[in-house]
C-alpha positions in Angstrom: -151.4 67.2 137.9 -152.4 64.7 135.2 -150.5 64.7 131.9 -151.9 62.7 129.0 -150.5 62.4 125.5 -153.0 61.5 122.9 -152.2 60.3 119.3 -153.8 62.5 116.7 -156.0 60.9 114.0 -155.2 62.8 110.9 -158.6 61.8 109.5 -160.3 63.4 112.5 -160.8 67.1 111.9 -161.2 67.9 115.6 -158.0 66.1 116.6 -156.1 67.9 113.9 -157.5 71.3 114.8 -156.6 70.9 118.5 -153.1 69.9 117.5 -152.6 72.8 115.1 -154.0 75.3 117.6 -151.6 74.3 120.5 -149.6 77.5 120.0 -152.7 79.5 120.9 -153.6 77.1 123.7 -150.2 77.7 125.4 -150.3 81.5 124.9 -147.9 82.1 122.0 -150.3 84.5 120.5 -149.6 86.8 123.4 -145.9 87.1 122.3 -145.4 90.2 120.1 -142.7 88.6 117.9 -144.5 85.4 117.2 -146.4 85.4 113.9 -149.1 82.7 113.5 -148.3 80.3 110.6 -150.8 79.9 107.8 -153.0 77.0 109.0 -154.1 76.2 105.4 -150.6 75.1 104.6 -150.3 73.0 107.7 -153.7 71.3 107.2 -152.6 70.3 103.7 -149.2 69.0 105.0 -150.9 66.6 107.4 -153.8 65.7 105.2 -153.4 62.2 103.7 -155.0 63.4 100.4 -152.8 66.5 100.0 -149.6 66.0 102.0 -146.4 66.6 100.0 -144.4 64.6 102.6 -146.4 61.4 102.7 -145.3 60.3 99.2 -141.8 59.8 100.6 -142.4 59.4 104.3 -144.7 58.6 107.2 -145.5 60.4 110.5 -147.5 60.4 113.7 -148.8 63.4 115.6 -149.5 63.7 119.4 -151.1 66.4 121.6 -150.2 66.6 125.3 -152.9 67.6 127.8 -152.2 68.8 131.3 -155.3 68.7 133.5 -157.4 68.3 130.3 -155.9 71.4 128.6 -153.6 71.3 125.6 -150.1 71.9 126.8 -147.8 70.7 124.0 -147.5 68.8 120.8 -145.0 66.8 118.8 -144.6 64.8 115.6 -142.3 61.9 114.8 -141.6 61.0 111.2 -139.5 58.8 108.9 -138.2 60.3 105.7 -137.5 57.6 103.1 -135.7 60.2 100.9 -133.3 60.8 103.8 -132.7 57.1 104.1 -131.9 56.9 100.4 -129.7 60.0 100.4 -127.7 59.1 103.5 -127.4 55.2 103.4 -124.3 55.2 105.6 -125.9 57.2 108.4 -127.4 55.4 111.5 -131.1 54.8 111.1 -132.7 58.1 111.9 -136.2 59.3 112.8 -137.1 63.0 113.1 -139.4 65.0 115.4 -141.2 68.2 114.5 -144.1 70.6 115.4 -142.6 70.8 118.9 -144.4 73.2 121.1 -144.6 72.9 124.9 -145.3 74.8 128.1 -142.3 75.3 130.4 -142.8 72.0 132.1 -140.2 69.2 131.9 -142.8 66.5 132.7 -144.9 67.5 129.7 -141.8 67.6 127.4 -140.6 64.2 128.7 -144.0 62.7 128.0 -144.0 64.1 124.4 -140.5 62.9 123.7 -141.3 59.4 125.1 -144.0 58.8 122.6 -141.8 60.1 119.7 -138.9 57.9 120.8 -141.1 54.9 121.2 -142.4 55.5 117.6 -138.8 55.8 116.4 -137.8 52.6 118.0 -140.8 50.8 116.6 -139.5 51.8 113.2 -136.1 50.3 114.1 -134.4 53.8 114.3 -131.5 54.4 116.7 -131.4 58.2 116.5 -134.1 61.0 116.9 -133.3 64.4 115.5 -135.2 67.6 115.2 -137.2 69.7 115.2 -138.2 69.7 111.5 -141.7 70.0 110.0 -141.3 67.7 108.2 -137.8 68.1 106.7 -135.2 70.8 106.2 -137.3 72.5 103.5 -140.0 73.2 106.1 -139.9 74.9 109.6 -136.6 73.8 111.2 -134.8 74.3 114.5 -135.4 76.0 117.8 -134.6 79.7 118.0 -131.8 80.2 120.6 -130.8 83.8 119.6 -132.7 86.7 118.2 -135.9 86.8 120.2 -136.2 90.5 119.9 -137.4 90.6 116.3 -140.4 89.2 114.6 -140.2 85.9 112.8 -139.8 86.1 109.0 -142.0 84.0 106.8 -141.2 80.3 107.0 -139.0 80.7 110.1 -139.4 79.6 113.7 -140.0 81.8 116.7 -140.3 80.3 120.1 -139.9 81.3 123.7 -136.4 81.2 125.2 -137.1 78.3 127.6 -137.8 75.8 124.8 -134.1 75.1 123.9 -133.0 74.5 127.5 -136.2 72.3 128.0 -135.2 70.1 125.1 -131.7 69.7 126.6 -133.1 68.8 130.0 -135.1 66.1 128.2 -131.8 64.5 127.1 -131.1 66.0 123.7 -127.8 67.6 122.6 -126.9 70.1 119.9 -126.1 68.6 116.6 -126.0 71.8 114.4 -126.8 75.5 114.5 -128.4 77.4 111.7 -127.8 81.1 111.1 -130.0 83.9 110.1 -128.5 87.0 108.5 -129.9 90.5 108.3 -129.1 92.8 105.4 -129.9 96.5 105.3 -130.6 97.9 101.8 -128.8 101.2 102.8 -125.5 99.3 103.2 -123.5 99.4 99.9 -122.0 96.3 98.5 -118.4 95.9 99.5 -115.7 96.7 96.9 -114.4 93.1 96.5 -117.9 91.7 95.8 -118.7 94.4 93.3 -115.4 93.9 91.6 -115.7 90.2 91.0 -119.4 90.5 90.2 -118.6 93.1 87.5 -115.9 90.9 86.0 -118.3 87.9 85.7 -121.2 90.0 84.4 -119.0 91.3 81.6 -118.4 87.8 80.2 -120.4 87.6 76.9 -121.9 84.2 77.7 -123.2 85.1 81.2 -126.8 86.4 81.5 -128.7 87.0 84.7 -132.5 87.1 84.2 -135.5 87.4 86.5 -137.7 84.3 87.0 -141.0 84.6 85.2 -144.4 84.1 86.6 -145.6 83.5 83.1 -143.2 80.5 82.9 -143.2 79.6 86.6 -143.3 75.9 85.9 -140.1 76.1 83.9 -138.3 78.2 86.4 -139.4 76.2 89.4 -138.0 73.1 87.7 -134.7 74.9 87.2 -134.8 75.8 90.9 -135.4 72.2 91.8 -132.6 70.9 89.6 -130.0 73.3 90.8 -131.0 72.9 94.5 -130.8 69.1 94.2 -127.3 69.3 92.7 -125.8 72.2 94.6 -127.1 71.2 98.1 -126.7 67.4 97.8 -123.7 67.2 100.1 -125.1 69.6 102.7 -125.9 68.3 106.2 -129.3 66.6 106.4 -130.1 67.3 102.7 -133.1 65.7 101.1 -134.1 66.3 97.5 -136.6 68.9 96.4 -139.6 66.8 95.3 -142.1 67.2 92.5 -144.8 67.8 95.1 -142.8 70.7 96.5 -142.2 71.9 92.9 -146.0 72.1 92.4 -146.4 74.1 95.6 -144.1 76.8 94.2 -145.6 76.7 90.8 -149.2 76.9 92.1 -149.6 78.0 95.7 -146.7 80.4 95.9 -147.5 82.1 92.5 -149.8 84.6 94.1 -147.1 86.3 96.1 -143.8 85.7 94.3 -142.2 88.9 93.2 -140.3 88.4 90.0 -137.9 91.2 91.0 -136.6 89.0 93.8 -135.9 85.7 92.0 -133.2 85.1 89.4 -131.6 82.6 87.1 -128.0 83.0 86.1 -127.3 81.3 82.7 -123.9 80.4 81.1 -124.0 79.7 77.4 -127.8 79.7 77.6 -127.9 77.0 80.3 -129.1 77.5 83.9 -126.0 77.7 86.2 -127.3 79.3 89.4 -130.4 80.5 91.1 -131.5 82.9 93.8 -135.0 82.7 95.2 -136.3 85.2 97.7 -139.9 86.2 98.6 -141.5 89.2 100.3 -141.8 88.7 104.1 -145.5 88.0 104.2 -145.4 87.9 108.0 -145.5 91.7 107.9 -149.0 91.6 106.5 -150.6 88.4 108.0 -149.9 88.9 111.7 -153.5 89.8 112.5 -155.0 86.8 110.6 -154.8 84.3 113.5 -153.4 81.8 111.0 -156.5 81.8 108.7 -156.6 82.9 105.1 -158.8 80.8 102.8 -161.3 80.1 105.5 -161.8 83.8 106.2 -162.9 85.8 103.2 -162.1 89.1 105.0 -158.5 88.0 105.7 -158.2 86.9 102.1 -159.4 90.3 100.9 -157.0 92.1 103.3 -154.2 89.9 102.0 -154.7 90.7 98.4 -155.2 94.4 99.1 -152.0 94.6 101.2 -150.0 92.7 98.5 -151.0 95.3 96.0 -151.1 98.5 98.0 -149.1 98.0 101.2 -146.4 95.5 100.3 -143.9 94.1 102.8 -140.8 96.1 103.2 -138.6 93.1 104.0 -137.7 90.0 102.1 -136.4 86.5 103.0 -133.8 85.0 100.8 -134.6 81.3 100.9 -132.4 79.6 98.4 -129.2 80.3 96.6 -127.4 77.6 94.6 -124.8 77.2 92.0 -124.2 74.1 89.9 -121.1 72.2 90.8 -119.3 72.7 87.5 -119.6 76.4 87.8 -119.0 76.8 91.5 -115.6 75.1 91.2 -114.7 77.2 88.2 -112.3 80.1 88.4 -114.1 81.8 85.6 -117.7 81.4 86.9 -117.1 81.0 90.6 -118.3 84.5 91.2 -121.9 83.8 90.0 -122.9 84.0 93.7 -121.5 87.5 94.0 -123.5 88.5 90.8 -126.7 87.2 92.4 -126.0 89.0 95.7 -125.5 92.2 93.8 -128.6 91.7 91.7 -130.9 91.4 94.6 -129.2 94.2 96.5 -129.8 96.6 93.6 -133.2 95.4 92.3 -134.6 94.8 95.8 -133.8 98.3 96.9 -135.2 99.7 93.6 -138.4 97.8 94.2 -138.8 99.5 97.7 -137.6 96.7 99.9 -135.6 97.9 102.9 -134.3 94.9 104.7 -133.6 91.2 104.0 -133.1 88.1 105.9 -130.8 85.4 104.5 -131.8 82.2 106.2 -130.7 79.8 106.9 -127.0 78.9 106.5 -125.1 76.1 108.3 -122.9 77.4 111.1 -119.9 75.6 109.6 -120.4 76.7 106.0 -117.5 79.1 106.2 -117.4 80.0 102.5 -121.0 81.1 102.2 -121.0 82.8 105.6 -117.9 84.8 104.8 -119.5 85.8 101.5 -122.6 87.0 103.3 -120.6 89.0 105.7 -118.6 90.6 102.9 -121.8 91.9 101.3 -122.6 93.7 104.6 -125.0 91.4 106.3 -124.8 90.6 110.0 -125.8 87.4 111.8 -128.7 88.2 114.1 -130.6 84.9 114.6 -129.6 81.4 115.4 -131.6 78.2 115.4 -130.5 74.9 116.9 -131.0 71.3 115.9 -130.9 68.6 118.5 -130.6 64.8 118.5 -130.5 61.8 120.9 -129.3 58.3 120.4 -132.0 55.8 121.2 
């Protein structure tokens, strides 16, 4: 059987569409828990005119064909922001967009071109998958296949992780997904320390405002870039990503799920969650703006048949407050806020994802508030 891996020209619409539709070509659309990603977002991501990644990186895409039929895909990328943030790390390239049939020959062919690309850029390590960095789709699902993917998270078939290992890659880090049920009351300890912090006269917790979304998105950017800066594989939140939240995300952000905690009138912590749009877009086949009927359905469902689940994407506390005995419980305040207001708004479940497997402090806090770990994604790497 002939296997051919072809580079994708990102200025060739046919090449790009074949690449983006590989999940359909290999039958992922037959899997009940896979939810097609919004192709409009991915088209922008790989479009030289609109990509929010290209201002700080470069990439190449490939599609694998087996007997002339699409059988897999991969990207390889260099992130200059990563290079600047982690100057003492070995020169690292990344792979992403990885999808493949259960065929080691196809997987090996895809990894070969990605590794050759990395070596051509004088990189000695290849890590992934990420599309294109940790703020996008990340990891291979290795636990939790029995539930649908939440918005912005990966769902893949169970063979994919072992296939990557057979291709010569080893685990570097696991990422955890936590499920929270709105019927579970907050634990007594979390409620106690939250109440103590809330009663401080200089502490205010407010909702983010769509009317002032540019201001609040900038606060989110600033706190993320400080609070997460020491986290594994961190790269900074860019102005391009800020614009996506302020413009593209505005249509579906629910103010009742996003908060800023202020101390003495200054932003100290943020929590940003969004409705699980995957509940209402599963029948769109990945198309929204190109399909007026889907767009009409989307807007109607957002208004009259809203999702019942949410995904908590980002939680961060500025360093000066996180290390303070007086304000260290701001995280607990934000947990309590979303538990109360999310339930009042009609949301029934939440996913907190993702957290690093070795972030003991945050993981213990999530467990205390009643959440349980129910999904796990794995990151892989290989020395070149």
